[in-house]
C-alpha atoms as a printed R data frame, in Angstrom:
    type eleno elety resid chain resno        x       y       z
1   ATOM     1    CA   MET     A     1    0.000   0.000   0.000
2   ATOM     2    CA   THR     A     2    1.448   3.334  -1.126
3   ATOM     3    CA   PRO     A     3    1.850   5.788   1.654
4   ATOM     4    CA   LEU     A     4   -0.080   9.038   1.344
5   ATOM     5    CA   ILE     A     5    1.867  12.110   0.449
6   ATOM     6    CA   PRO     A     6    0.990  15.007   2.644
7   ATOM     7    CA   ILE     A     7   -0.320  18.044   0.793
8   ATOM     8    CA   ASN     A     8    1.289  21.341   1.472
9   ATOM     9    CA   PRO     A     9   -0.955  24.260   0.611
10  ATOM    10    CA   ASP     A    10    1.924  26.567   0.338
11  ATOM    11    CA   ASP     A    11    3.509  24.431  -2.399
12  ATOM    12    CA   PRO     A    12    2.351  25.544  -5.881
13  ATOM    13    CA   ASN     A    13    2.727  22.064  -7.343
14  ATOM    14    CA   HIS     A    14    0.567  20.578  -4.687
15  ATOM    15    CA   LEU     A    15   -1.999  23.349  -5.312
16  ATOM    16    CA   VAL     A    16   -2.038  22.603  -9.062
17  ATOM    17    CA   LEU     A    17   -2.532  18.919  -8.415
18  ATOM    18    CA   LEU     A    18   -5.319  19.659  -6.026
19  ATOM    19    CA   LEU     A    19   -7.060  21.884  -8.600
20  ATOM    20    CA   ALA     A    20   -6.601  19.203 -11.310
21  ATOM    21    CA   ALA     A    21   -8.144  16.581  -9.081
22  ATOM    22    CA   ALA     A    22  -11.082  18.892  -8.320
23  ATOM    23    CA   GLY     A    23  -11.568  19.651 -12.003
24  ATOM    24    CA   GLY     A    24  -11.561  15.954 -12.878
25  ATOM    25    CA   LEU     A    25  -14.073  15.224 -10.188
26  ATOM    26    CA   LEU     A    26  -16.301  18.054 -11.538
27  ATOM    27    CA   ILE     A    27  -16.038  16.645 -15.060
28  ATOM    28    CA   VAL     A    28  -17.096  13.226 -13.865
29  ATOM    29    CA   VAL     A    29  -20.070  14.726 -12.065
30  ATOM    30    CA   LEU     A    30  -21.042  16.705 -15.173
31  ATOM    31    CA   LEU     A    31  -20.759  13.572 -17.360
32  ATOM    32    CA   LEU     A    32  -23.015  11.690 -15.011
33  ATOM    33    CA   ALA     A    33  -25.526  14.568 -15.169
34  ATOM    34    CA   VAL     A    34  -25.324  14.681 -18.972
35  ATOM    35    CA   VAL     A    35  -25.952  10.949 -19.216
36  ATOM    36    CA   ARG     A    36  -28.924  11.190 -16.925
37  ATOM    37    CA   ALA     A    37  -30.271  14.206 -18.906
38  ATOM    38    CA   ALA     A    38  -29.807  12.297 -22.183
39  ATOM    39    CA   ARG     A    39  -31.886   9.460 -20.815
40  ATOM    40    CA   ASN     A    40  -34.610  11.850 -19.781
41  ATOM    41    CA   THR     A    41  -34.437  13.660 -23.128
42  ATOM    42    CA   ALA     A    42  -34.750  10.395 -25.067
43  ATOM    43    CA   ARG     A    43  -37.758   9.456 -22.966
44  ATOM    44    CA   LEU     A    44  -39.370  12.869 -23.598
45  ATOM    45    CA   THR     A    45  -38.408  13.099 -27.287
46  ATOM    46    CA   ALA     A    46  -40.548  10.148 -28.396
47  ATOM    47    CA   PRO     A    47  -43.935  11.990 -27.935
48  ATOM    48    CA   LEU     A    48  -42.388  15.090 -29.375
49  ATOM    49    CA   ALA     A    49  -41.405  13.186 -32.507
50  ATOM    50    CA   GLN     A    50  -44.936  11.955 -32.846
51  ATOM    51    CA   GLN     A    51  -46.210  15.493 -32.496
52  ATOM    52    CA   MET     A    52  -43.690  16.702 -35.075
53  ATOM    53    CA   GLY     A    53  -45.011  14.046 -37.498
54  ATOM    54    CA   SER     A    54  -48.533  15.209 -36.945
55  ATOM    55    CA   LEU     A    55  -47.392  18.789 -37.340
56  ATOM    56    CA   GLY     A    56  -45.734  17.880 -40.658
57  ATOM    57    CA   GLN     A    57  -48.987  16.395 -41.929
58  ATOM    58    CA   MET     A    58  -50.827  19.508 -40.860
59  ATOM    59    CA   VAL     A    59  -48.223  21.661 -42.632
60  ATOM    60    CA   GLN     A    60  -48.790  19.617 -45.810
61  ATOM    61    CA   GLN     A    61  -52.558  20.109 -45.489
62  ATOM    62    CA   LEU     A    62  -51.988  23.793 -44.853
63  ATOM    63    CA   GLY     A    63  -49.869  24.023 -48.013
64  ATOM    64    CA   ALA     A    64  -52.656  22.402 -50.020
65  ATOM    65    CA   GLY     A    65  -55.194  24.836 -48.560
66  ATOM    66    CA   GLN     A    66  -52.824  27.667 -49.316
67  ATOM    67    CA   ASP     A    67  -52.645  26.550 -52.953
68  ATOM    68    CA   GLN     A    68  -56.454  26.495 -53.113
69  ATOM    69    CA   LEU     A    69  -56.595  29.912 -51.485
70  ATOM    70    CA   ARG     A    70  -54.078  31.229 -53.958
71  ATOM    71    CA   GLY     A    71  -56.284  29.986 -56.823
72  ATOM    72    CA   GLY     A    72  -59.381  31.588 -55.230
73  ATOM    73    CA   LEU     A    73  -57.523  34.850 -54.727
74  ATOM    74    CA   GLN     A    74  -56.449  34.778 -58.363
75  ATOM    75    CA   THR     A    75  -60.062  34.265 -59.419
76  ATOM    76    CA   VAL     A    76  -61.236  37.064 -57.155
77  ATOM    77    CA   SER     A    77  -58.471  39.301 -58.467
78  ATOM    78    CA   ASP     A    78  -59.503  38.602 -62.064
79  ATOM    79    CA   THR     A    79  -63.155  39.214 -61.241
80  ATOM    80    CA   GLN     A    80  -62.286  42.391 -59.359
81  ATOM    81    CA   ALA     A    81  -60.180  43.623 -62.285
82  ATOM    82    CA   THR     A    82  -63.060  42.967 -64.684
83  ATOM    83    CA   ALA     A    83  -65.555  44.716 -62.358
84  ATOM    84    CA   HIS     A    84  -63.133  47.585 -61.825
85  ATOM    85    CA   SER     A    85  -62.787  47.996 -65.567
86  ATOM    86    CA   GLN     A    86  -66.563  47.996 -65.983
87  ATOM    87    CA   VAL     A    87  -66.970  50.452 -63.097
88  ATOM    88    CA   LEU     A    88  -64.334  52.711 -64.607
89  ATOM    89    CA   GLN     A    89  -66.129  52.662 -67.932
90  ATOM    90    CA   THR     A    90  -69.488  53.380 -66.233
91  ATOM    91    CA   MET     A    91  -67.955  56.134 -64.125
92  ATOM    92    CA   GLU     A    92  -66.333  57.704 -67.178
93  ATOM    93    CA   ALA     A    93  -69.678  57.693 -69.007
94  ATOM    94    CA   ARG     A    94  -71.482  59.133 -65.967
95  ATOM    95    CA   LEU     A    95  -68.741  61.665 -65.418
96  ATOM    96    CA   ALA     A    96  -69.051  62.755 -69.040
97  ATOM    97    CA   ARG     A    97  -72.815  63.152 -68.600
98  ATOM    98    CA   VAL     A    98  -72.334  64.989 -65.308
99  ATOM    99    CA   GLN     A    99  -69.750  67.280 -66.894
100 ATOM   100    CA   GLN     A   100  -72.135  68.005 -69.745
101 ATOM   101    CA   GLU     A   101  -74.994  68.676 -67.294
102 ATOM   102    CA   MET     A   102  -72.711  70.866 -65.195
103 ATOM   103    CA   GLN     A   103  -71.689  72.826 -68.264
104 ATOM   104    CA   ASP     A   104  -75.343  73.255 -69.251
105 ATOM   105    CA   ARG     A   105  -76.311  74.315 -65.715
106 ATOM   106    CA   LEU     A   106  -73.340  76.653 -65.496
107 ATOM   107    CA   ALA     A   107  -74.359  78.257 -68.765
108 ATOM   108    CA   GLU     A   108  -77.962  78.528 -67.574
109 ATOM   109    CA   ASN     A   109  -76.838  79.916 -64.206
110 ATOM   110    CA   ALA     A   110  -74.609  82.385 -65.983
111 ATOM   111    CA   MET     A   111  -77.567  83.593 -68.038
112 ATOM   112    CA   ARG     A   112  -79.746  83.772 -64.925
113 ATOM   113    CA   SER     A   113  -77.000  85.608 -63.067
114 ATOM   114    CA   ALA     A   114  -76.677  88.057 -65.920
115 ATOM   115    CA   ARG     A   115  -80.434  88.680 -65.921
116 ATOM   116    CA   ALA     A   116  -80.497  88.907 -62.128
117 ATOM   117    CA   MET     A   117  -77.560  91.301 -62.217
118 ATOM   118    CA   ALA     A   118  -79.350  93.466 -64.753
119 ATOM   119    CA   ASP     A   119  -82.540  93.394 -62.676
120 ATOM   120    CA   MET     A   120  -80.499  94.152 -59.563
121 ATOM   121    CA   GLN     A   121  -78.841  97.080 -61.293
122 ATOM   122    CA   ASP     A   122  -82.239  98.433 -62.319
123 ATOM   123    CA   GLY     A   123  -83.538  97.881 -58.796
124 ATOM   124    CA   MET     A   124  -80.462  99.540 -57.329
125 ATOM   125    CA   LYS     A   125  -80.966 102.529 -59.605
126 ATOM   126    CA   GLU     A   126  -84.605 102.810 -58.546
127 ATOM   127    CA   SER     A   127  -83.684 102.247 -54.894
128 ATOM   128    CA   LEU     A   128  -80.946 104.850 -55.061
129 ATOM   129    CA   HIS     A   129  -83.340 107.276 -56.707
130 ATOM   130    CA   GLY     A   130  -85.992 106.565 -54.084
131 ATOM   131    CA   ALA     A   131  -83.387 106.711 -51.335
132 ATOM   132    CA   SER     A   132  -82.244 110.064 -52.641
133 ATOM   133    CA   LYS     A   133  -85.803 111.380 -52.528
134 ATOM   134    CA   GLN     A   134  -86.345 109.831 -49.099
135 ATOM   135    CA   THR     A   135  -83.077 111.313 -47.867
136 ATOM   136    CA   THR     A   136  -84.122 114.720 -49.117
137 ATOM   137    CA   THR     A   137  -87.507 114.334 -47.435
138 ATOM   138    CA   SER     A   138  -85.849 113.083 -44.241
139 ATOM   139    CA   LEU     A   139  -83.463 116.017 -44.214
140 ATOM   140    CA   THR     A   140  -86.370 118.394 -44.685
141 ATOM   141    CA   GLN     A   141  -88.262 116.715 -41.847
142 ATOM   142    CA   LEU     A   142  -85.100 116.744 -39.751
143 ATOM   143    CA   GLN     A   143  -84.746 120.470 -40.299
144 ATOM   144    CA   GLU     A   144  -88.382 120.950 -39.295
145 ATOM   145    CA   ARG     A   145  -87.875 118.810 -36.203
146 ATOM   146    CA   LEU     A   146  -84.710 120.701 -35.317
147 ATOM   147    CA   ALA     A   147  -86.662 123.923 -35.632
148 ATOM   148    CA   ALA     A   148  -89.355 122.426 -33.385
149 ATOM   149    CA   ILE     A   149  -86.649 121.320 -30.935
150 ATOM   150    CA   ASP     A   150  -85.187 124.819 -30.912
151 ATOM   151    CA   LYS     A   151  -88.637 126.200 -30.235
152 ATOM   152    CA   ALA     A   152  -89.186 123.629 -27.494
153 ATOM   153    CA   GLN     A   153  -85.798 124.547 -26.037
154 ATOM   154    CA   ASP     A   154  -86.878 128.173 -25.932
155 ATOM   155    CA   ASN     A   155  -90.107 127.103 -24.256
156 ATOM   156    CA   ILE     A   156  -88.147 125.017 -21.749
157 ATOM   157    CA   THR     A   157  -85.883 127.973 -21.030
158 ATOM   158    CA   GLN     A   158  -88.921 130.169 -20.536
159 ATOM   159    CA   LEU     A   159  -90.541 127.483 -18.405
160 ATOM   160    CA   SER     A   160  -87.392 127.256 -16.278
161 ATOM   161    CA   GLY     A   161  -87.584 130.984 -15.751
162 ATOM   162    CA   ASN     A   162  -91.238 130.652 -14.839
163 ATOM   163    CA   VAL     A   163  -90.408 127.860 -12.385
164 ATOM   164    CA   LEU     A   164  -87.751 130.023 -10.765
165 ATOM   165    CA   THR     A   165  -90.255 132.854 -10.589
166 ATOM   166    CA   LEU     A   166  -92.798 130.461  -9.058
167 ATOM   167    CA   GLN     A   167  -90.226 129.328  -6.501
168 ATOM   168    CA   GLU     A   168  -89.475 132.921  -5.600
169 ATOM   169    CA   LEU     A   169  -93.209 133.567  -5.368
170 ATOM   170    CA   LEU     A   170  -93.804 130.582  -3.110
171 ATOM   171    CA   SER     A   171  -90.880 131.493  -0.866
172 ATOM   172    CA   ASN     A   172  -92.789 134.615   0.226
173 ATOM   173    CA   LYS     A   173  -95.607 133.789   2.643
174 ATOM   174    CA   GLN     A   174  -97.883 136.645   1.566
175 ATOM   175    CA   ALA     A   175  -97.258 135.969  -2.114
176 ATOM   176    CA   ARG     A   176  -97.915 132.276  -1.499
177 ATOM   177    CA   GLY     A   177 -101.211 133.133   0.160
178 ATOM   178    CA   ALA     A   178 -102.181 135.296  -2.800
179 ATOM   179    CA   PHE     A   179 -101.244 132.442  -5.142
180 ATOM   180    CA   GLY     A   180 -103.575 130.065  -3.276
181 ATOM   181    CA   GLU     A   181 -106.398 132.617  -3.291
182 ATOM   182    CA   ILE     A   182 -106.023 133.250  -7.016
183 ATOM   183    CA   GLN     A   183 -106.089 129.513  -7.743
184 ATOM   184    CA   LEU     A   184 -109.154 129.092  -5.519
185 ATOM   185    CA   ILE     A   185 -111.055 131.930  -7.226
186 ATOM   186    CA   GLU     A   186 -110.109 130.528 -10.640
187 ATOM   187    CA   ILE     A   187 -111.568 127.135  -9.748
188 ATOM   188    CA   VAL     A   188 -114.715 128.643  -8.202
189 ATOM   189    CA   SER     A   189 -115.329 130.942 -11.179
190 ATOM   190    CA   ASN     A   190 -115.072 127.998 -13.562
191 ATOM   191    CA   ALA     A   191 -117.515 125.879 -11.547
192 ATOM   192    CA   LEU     A   192 -120.181 128.300 -10.288
193 ATOM   193    CA   PRO     A   193 -122.167 131.269 -11.666
194 ATOM   194    CA   SER     A   194 -120.761 134.675 -10.776
195 ATOM   195    CA   ASP     A   195 -123.749 135.598  -8.558
196 ATOM   196    CA   SER     A   196 -123.479 132.475  -6.417
197 ATOM   197    CA   TYR     A   197 -120.263 133.366  -4.567
198 ATOM   198    CA   SER     A   198 -118.453 136.369  -3.073
199 ATOM   199    CA   VAL     A   199 -114.718 137.014  -2.948
200 ATOM   200    CA   GLN     A   200 -113.135 138.425   0.236
201 ATOM   201    CA   ALA     A   201 -116.532 138.482   1.914
202 ATOM   202    CA   THR     A   202 -116.685 140.101   5.379
203 ATOM   203    CA   LEU     A   203 -118.653 138.202   8.015
204 ATOM   204    CA   SER     A   204 -120.517 139.600  11.039
205 ATOM   205    CA   ASN     A   205 -117.500 138.937  13.302
206 ATOM   206    CA   GLY     A   206 -115.330 141.164  11.101
207 ATOM   207    CA   LYS     A   207 -113.349 138.270   9.626
208 ATOM   208    CA   ARG     A   208 -112.781 138.266   5.880
209 ATOM   209    CA   ALA     A   209 -113.114 134.950   4.024
210 ATOM   210    CA   ASP     A   210 -111.322 134.169   0.769
211 ATOM   211    CA   CYS     A   211 -114.551 132.920  -0.796
212 ATOM   212    CA   LEU     A   212 -118.149 132.605   0.424
213 ATOM   213    CA   ILE     A   213 -120.500 130.303  -1.477
214 ATOM   214    CA   HIS     A   214 -124.151 131.428  -1.218
215 ATOM   215    CA   LEU     A   215 -125.855 128.087  -0.680
216 ATOM   216    CA   PRO     A   216 -129.554 127.987   0.352
217 ATOM   217    CA   ASN     A   217 -130.614 126.878   3.805
218 ATOM   218    CA   PRO     A   218 -129.815 124.194   4.606
219 ATOM   219    CA   PRO     A   219 -126.836 124.094   4.748
220 ATOM   220    CA   GLY     A   220 -126.466 127.865   4.220
221 ATOM   221    CA   PRO     A   221 -123.509 129.957   3.036
222 ATOM   222    CA   ILE     A   222 -120.213 128.062   3.318
223 ATOM   223    CA   VAL     A   223 -116.710 129.541   3.514
224 ATOM   224    CA   ILE     A   224 -113.694 128.320   1.539
225 ATOM   225    CA   ASP     A   225 -110.355 129.569   2.879
226 ATOM   226    CA   SER     A   226 -106.981 128.925   1.226
227 ATOM   227    CA   LYS     A   227 -104.066 127.641   3.335
228 ATOM   228    CA   PHE     A   228 -100.622 126.538   2.150
229 ATOM   229    CA   PRO     A   229  -98.265 124.984   4.794
230 ATOM   230    CA   LEU     A   230  -95.346 124.919   2.374
231 ATOM   231    CA   GLU     A   231  -92.463 125.394   4.852
232 ATOM   232    CA   ALA     A   232  -93.481 122.406   6.942
233 ATOM   233    CA   TYR     A   233  -94.018 120.247   3.858
234 ATOM   234    CA   GLU     A   234  -90.623 121.151   2.364
235 ATOM   235    CA   ALA     A   235  -88.922 120.483   5.696
236 ATOM   236    CA   LEU     A   236  -90.599 117.073   5.733
237 ATOM   237    CA   ARG     A   237  -89.403 116.354   2.189
238 ATOM   238    CA   ARG     A   238  -85.831 117.439   2.982
239 ATOM   239    CA   ALA     A   239  -85.554 115.447   6.212
240 ATOM   240    CA   ASP     A   240  -82.613 113.018   5.870
241 ATOM   241    CA   SER     A   241  -82.374 111.686   9.432
242 ATOM   242    CA   PRO     A   242  -84.880 110.253  11.926
243 ATOM   243    CA   GLN     A   243  -84.513 113.256  14.200
244 ATOM   244    CA   ALA     A   244  -85.016 115.779  11.375
245 ATOM   245    CA   LYS     A   245  -87.992 113.819  10.106
246 ATOM   246    CA   SER     A   246  -89.535 113.686  13.565
247 ATOM   247    CA   GLU     A   247  -89.188 117.466  13.945
248 ATOM   248    CA   ALA     A   248  -90.631 118.021  10.418
249 ATOM   249    CA   VAL     A   249  -93.611 115.772  11.200
250 ATOM   250    CA   ARG     A   250  -94.243 117.692  14.412
251 ATOM   251    CA   ALA     A   251  -94.030 121.023  12.552
252 ATOM   252    CA   MET     A   252  -96.383 119.766   9.806
253 ATOM   253    CA   ARG     A   253  -98.932 118.557  12.336
254 ATOM   254    CA   THR     A   254  -98.753 121.847  14.283
255 ATOM   255    CA   ALA     A   255  -99.140 124.026  11.162
256 ATOM   256    CA   VAL     A   256 -102.144 122.128   9.784
257 ATOM   257    CA   LYS     A   257 -103.849 121.995  13.166
258 ATOM   258    CA   ALA     A   258 -103.399 125.753  13.535
259 ATOM   259    CA   HIS     A   259 -105.044 126.319  10.138
260 ATOM   260    CA   ILE     A   260 -107.938 123.997  11.027
261 ATOM   261    CA   ASN     A   261 -108.538 125.732  14.347
262 ATOM   262    CA   ALA     A   262 -108.365 129.196  12.742
263 ATOM   263    CA   ILE     A   263 -110.949 128.285  10.075
264 ATOM   264    CA   SER     A   264 -113.227 126.646  12.655
265 ATOM   265    CA   ASP     A   265 -113.105 129.666  14.952
266 ATOM   266    CA   LYS     A   266 -113.379 132.406  12.298
267 ATOM   267    CA   TYR     A   267 -115.634 131.105   9.557
268 ATOM   268    CA   ILE     A   268 -118.229 128.881  11.236
269 ATOM   269    CA   ILE     A   269 -120.890 131.205  12.681
270 ATOM   270    CA   GLU     A   270 -124.154 129.732  13.890
271 ATOM   271    CA   GLY     A   271 -127.158 131.218  12.134
272 ATOM   272    CA   GLU     A   272 -125.003 132.995   9.544
273 ATOM   273    CA   THR     A   273 -122.904 130.353   7.796
274 ATOM   274    CA   ALA     A   274 -123.152 126.636   7.320
275 ATOM   275    CA   ASP     A   275 -122.099 124.333  10.145
276 ATOM   276    CA   GLY     A   276 -118.856 123.561   8.329
277 ATOM   277    CA   ALA     A   277 -116.142 125.156   6.195
278 ATOM   278    CA   LEU     A   278 -113.613 124.113   3.552
279 ATOM   279    CA   MET     A   279 -109.834 124.462   3.807
280 ATOM   280    CA   PHE     A   280 -108.371 124.700   0.306
281 ATOM   281    CA   LEU     A   281 -104.839 123.314  -0.239
282 ATOM   282    CA   PRO     A   282 -103.500 124.544  -3.604
283 ATOM   283    CA   SER     A   283 -101.089 121.589  -3.815
284 ATOM   284    CA   GLU     A   284 -102.108 118.019  -4.617
285 ATOM   285    CA   ALA     A   285  -98.827 116.789  -3.111
286 ATOM   286    CA   VAL     A   286  -99.530 118.360   0.289
287 ATOM   287    CA   TYR     A   287 -103.108 117.013   0.186
288 ATOM   288    CA   ALA     A   288 -101.848 113.490  -0.612
289 ATOM   289    CA   GLU     A   289  -99.213 113.727   2.135
290 ATOM   290    CA   LEU     A   290 -101.874 114.626   4.721
291 ATOM   291    CA   HIS     A   291 -104.189 111.748   3.766
292 ATOM   292    CA   ALA     A   292 -101.314 109.256   3.494
293 ATOM   293    CA   ASN     A   293  -99.270 110.024   6.608
294 ATOM   294    CA   PHE     A   294 -101.427 112.298   8.790
295 ATOM   295    CA   PRO     A   295 -104.892 110.662   8.939
296 ATOM   296    CA   GLU     A   296 -105.369 111.840  12.529
297 ATOM   297    CA   ILE     A   297 -105.202 115.479  11.340
298 ATOM   298    CA   VAL     A   298 -107.852 114.777   8.702
299 ATOM   299    CA   ARG     A   299 -110.078 113.190  11.366
300 ATOM   300    CA   GLU     A   300 -109.500 116.176  13.645
301 ATOM   301    CA   GLY     A   301 -110.604 118.413  10.778
302 ATOM   302    CA   PHE     A   302 -113.803 116.355  10.499
303 ATOM   303    CA   GLU     A   303 -114.404 116.805  14.217
304 ATOM   304    CA   LYS     A   304 -113.883 120.569  13.854
305 ATOM   305    CA   ARG     A   305 -116.257 120.482  10.804
306 ATOM   306    CA   VAL     A   306 -113.431 121.657   8.543
307 ATOM   307    CA   TRP     A   307 -113.083 119.632   5.358
308 ATOM   308    CA   ILE     A   308 -109.700 119.713   3.600
309 ATOM   309    CA   VAL     A   309 -109.899 119.824  -0.209
310 ATOM   310    CA   SER     A   310 -107.354 119.942  -3.019
311 ATOM   311    CA   PRO     A   311 -107.870 121.548  -6.454
312 ATOM   312    CA   THR     A   312 -109.335 118.295  -7.784
313 ATOM   313    CA   THR     A   313 -111.616 117.526  -4.855
314 ATOM   314    CA   CYS     A   314 -112.578 121.178  -4.604
315 ATOM   315    CA   MET     A   315 -113.822 121.114  -8.193
316 ATOM   316    CA   ALA     A   316 -115.888 117.988  -7.440
317 ATOM   317    CA   THR     A   317 -117.332 119.636  -4.309
318 ATOM   318    CA   LEU     A   318 -118.184 122.809  -6.256
319 ATOM   319    CA   ASN     A   319 -119.978 120.772  -8.911
320 ATOM   320    CA   THR     A   320 -122.128 119.287  -6.154
321 ATOM   321    CA   MET     A   321 -122.824 122.793  -4.832
322 ATOM   322    CA   ARG     A   322 -123.739 123.871  -8.330
323 ATOM   323    CA   ALA     A   323 -126.352 121.116  -8.511
324 ATOM   324    CA   ILE     A   324 -127.750 122.276  -5.146
325 ATOM   325    CA   LEU     A   325 -127.916 125.897  -6.372
326 ATOM   326    CA   LYS     A   326 -129.622 124.831  -9.575
327 ATOM   327    CA   ASP     A   327 -132.216 122.824  -7.666
328 ATOM   328    CA   ALA     A   328 -132.861 125.728  -5.257
329 ATOM   329    CA   ARG     A   329 -133.281 128.195  -8.090
330 ATOM   330    CA   MET     A   330 -135.643 125.805  -9.831
331 ATOM   331    CA   ARG     A   331 -137.766 125.661  -6.682
332 ATOM   332    CA   GLU     A   332 -137.680 129.466  -6.366
333 ATOM   333    CA   GLN     A   333 -138.782 129.912  -9.960
334 ATOM   334    CA   ALA     A   334 -141.423 127.157  -9.915
335 ATOM   335    CA   GLY     A   335 -144.344 129.701  -9.719
336 ATOM   336    CA   ALA     A   336 -142.940 131.829 -12.520
337 ATOM   337    CA   ILE     A   337 -142.338 128.702 -14.564
338 ATOM   338    CA   ARG     A   338 -145.984 127.566 -14.078
339 ATOM   339    CA   LYS     A   339 -147.250 131.038 -15.046
340 ATOM   340    CA   THR     A   340 -145.046 131.049 -18.114
341 ATOM   341    CA   LEU     A   341 -146.341 127.587 -19.021
342 ATOM   342    CA   ARG     A   342 -149.976 128.811 -18.789
343 ATOM   343    CA   LEU     A   343 -149.178 131.761 -21.040
344 ATOM   344    CA   LEU     A   344 -147.386 129.450 -23.415
345 ATOM   345    CA   HIS     A   345 -150.446 127.159 -23.485
346 ATOM   346    CA   ARG     A   346 -152.708 130.145 -24.298
347 ATOM   347    CA   ASP     A   347 -150.341 131.212 -27.051
348 ATOM   348    CA   VAL     A   348 -150.458 127.719 -28.492
349 ATOM   349    CA   GLU     A   349 -154.271 127.769 -28.460
350 ATOM   350    CA   LEU     A   350 -154.281 131.133 -30.293
351 ATOM   351    CA   VAL     A   351 -151.841 129.750 -32.834
352 ATOM   352    CA   VAL     A   352 -154.131 126.732 -33.403
353 ATOM   353    CA   GLU     A   353 -157.147 129.057 -33.852
354 ATOM   354    CA   LYS     A   354 -155.272 131.264 -36.303
355 ATOM   355    CA   VAL     A   355 -154.060 128.218 -38.198
356 ATOM   356    CA   GLY     A   356 -157.692 126.988 -38.512
357 ATOM   357    CA   LYS     A   357 -158.809 130.334 -39.900
358 ATOM   358    CA   LEU     A   358 -155.846 130.434 -42.225
359 ATOM   359    CA   ASP     A   359 -156.674 126.959 -43.442
360 ATOM   360    CA   THR     A   360 -160.276 128.140 -44.250
361 ATOM   361    CA   HIS     A   361 -158.868 131.063 -46.218
362 ATOM   362    CA   PHE     A   362 -156.501 128.703 -48.000
363 ATOM   363    CA   ARG     A   363 -159.362 126.367 -48.973
364 ATOM   364    CA   GLN     A   364 -161.422 129.323 -50.310
365 ATOM   365    CA   ALA     A   365 -158.393 130.614 -52.195
366 ATOM   366    CA   ARG     A   366 -157.771 127.127 -53.585
367 ATOM   367    CA   ASN     A   367 -161.394 126.954 -54.832
368 ATOM   368    CA   ASP     A   368 -161.081 130.417 -56.384
369 ATOM   369    CA   ILE     A   369 -157.836 129.391 -58.070
370 ATOM   370    CA   ASP     A   370 -159.473 126.224 -59.450
371 ATOM   371    CA   GLY     A   371 -162.371 128.338 -60.845
372 ATOM   372    CA   ILE     A   372 -159.955 130.805 -62.388
373 ATOM   373    CA   THR     A   373 -158.010 127.925 -63.935
374 ATOM   374    CA   VAL     A   374 -161.157 126.443 -65.518
375 ATOM   375    CA   ALA     A   375 -162.281 129.877 -66.853
376 ATOM   376    CA   ALA     A   376 -158.815 130.511 -68.268
377 ATOM   377    CA   GLU     A   377 -158.801 127.157 -70.056
378 ATOM   378    CA   ARG     A   378 -162.269 127.839 -71.533
379 ATOM   379    CA   ALA     A   379 -161.224 131.330 -72.664
380 ATOM   380    CA   GLY     A   380 -158.099 129.863 -74.226
381 ATOM   381    CA   LYS     A   381 -160.101 127.358 -76.225
382 ATOM   382    CA   ARG     A   382 -162.495 130.067 -77.501
383 ATOM   383    CA   ALA     A   383 -159.627 132.354 -78.443
384 ATOM   384    CA   SER     A   384 -158.110 129.490 -80.403
385 ATOM   385    CA   LYS     A   385 -161.383 128.935 -82.296
386 ATOM   386    CA   LEU     A   386 -161.650 132.643 -83.115
387 ATOM   387    CA   ASP     A   387 -158.088 132.652 -84.315
388 ATOM   388    CA   ASN     A   388 -158.895 129.755 -86.705
389 ATOM   389    CA   PHE     A   389 -162.204 131.380 -87.867
390 ATOM   390    CA   ASP     A   390 -164.209 128.395 -86.669
391 ATOM   391    CA   PHE     A   391 -167.440 130.438 -86.295
392 ATOM   392    CA   GLU     A   392 -169.670 127.521 -87.119
393 ATOM   393    CA   GLU     A   393 -168.537 125.741 -83.981
394 ATOM   394    CA   LEU     A   394 -169.742 128.578 -81.769
395 ATOM   395    CA   THR     A   395 -173.158 127.836 -80.242
396 ATOM   396    CA   PRO     A   396 -175.853 130.513 -79.690
397 ATOM   397    CA   GLU     A   397 -176.347 129.363 -76.157
398 ATOM   398    CA   ASP     A   398 -172.824 130.341 -75.231
399 ATOM   399    CA   PRO     A   399 -173.283 133.606 -73.342
400 ATOM   400    CA   ALA     A   400 -169.594 134.440 -73.267
401 ATOM   401    CA   LEU     A   401 -169.242 135.123 -77.003
402 ATOM   402    CA   PRO     A   402 -172.402 136.356 -78.995
403 ATOM   403    CA   ILE     A   403 -172.631 135.488 -82.723
404 ATOM   404    CA   ALA     A   404 -172.782 138.616 -84.965
405 ATOM   405    CA   GLY     A   405 -174.929 138.717 -88.103
406 ATOM   406    CA   PRO     A   406 -173.831 139.743 -91.627
407 ATOM   407    CA   ALA     A   407 -172.810 143.317 -91.960
408 ATOM   408    CA   ALA     A   408 -175.171 145.720 -93.878
409 ATOM   409    CA   ASP     A   409 -174.002 147.410 -97.057
C-alpha cells in the first residue's frame, strides 16, 4: 500500500494537483448529469417526434389549402379587375354626362346671373333714386324737427324761468297766500255762476273769508279759505335723518292743526254760515301727504267740521254745490215757470185758432184758383177757335161770345 503524500498548501505544485483533481471530479459529475439528462431527453423526445409528425402532416394540409386559397384569390383578383374595368367605364360615361350637365347648368346659371344682375342694377338705380328722394324728405323733416326742438328749447328755457319765478313767489308767505287765493277763485269761477259766490266776503265777526259760497238753507252759506303749509311740507321732504324727520312731522302737524282751528273759529258762525267750512290746499302733493301720513289730522278736521280739499276735490265739491244751487233756483222759480207755461199754453191755443182760420182762407183761395183755372182754359179754347175762324162751332147758347150777323151794305 502506497503511503499518502501530505499536501502542502503553500507548495504551488501541490496546489495545481489539487485543482486538477477537483476539475476531474467536476467533469465526472457533469458527465453523469449529462448521461442522466440524455436518458430523460430520449424518454421525452418520443412523444415530441410523434407530435412533429402530426405537425408535418398539418403543414402539408396547410400548403394544399394555401394553394387552393391562392387559386381563389387569383379568381377574385380577375373578377375584381373585370368589375373595376366595368366600373371605370361606367364612371367615365357618368362623369361625361355629369360634366355636360354641369356645363349646361353653369351656362344657364350664368344667363340667370346676368339677368339677375341686370334686374339688380335696375332695382339699385330705382332704390338709389328713391333713397335720394327719401333722404331729401328726411333732411327736410329733420330740419323741421330741429326747428321744433329749438322752439321747445326756448319754451323750456322760458318754463325754467317761470319755475324760478314760481319758486321765488312761493318762498314769500304773503305771495304764497295770494297764489292760493287766485287759484281758488279761478276754480270757483269755472264751476259756479258769478252771482253764487263772493270774494273776500266780510262776516258779522269782522273776519274776511277768501270765498263765500251762497248756498240755500240748509246748509247755508259756506266759507272756503286757502291755506298753504309749504315750509313744513318742504322740511318734511328734505328730512334726511330720523330726528329731522320727527321734527318736520311735528311742525307739519302743528301748522295744519293751527289752520284747522283758525278756520273753525273764524268762519263757522251759527245762524249765519253753514255748520262747516272748507280748507283749500293749492297743492295736490300736500293734500296726498296729509291723507297718506297724517290721517289723525284729517279726522281732527272732520271733528272741527273743517273739510280739507285739493284743487281736484274742490272742483268735485263745487260741482255738487252747483247742482244744489240749480235745484234751489228751480224751486224758487217754480211759480214763474208755471205762469209762463200757462201763457205758453194760451199762445199755443191762439196759434191753433189762427191756423184753422188760415186753413179756411186757403181752402177758399184754392177753390177760387181752381175756378180761375177752368175759366182761363175755356177762354183759351175760344180764343183758339176765333183765331182759326171756326165760327160755325160757336153755339148761340154760349153767353160768353155772342154770334154777330152779316154786316149791312
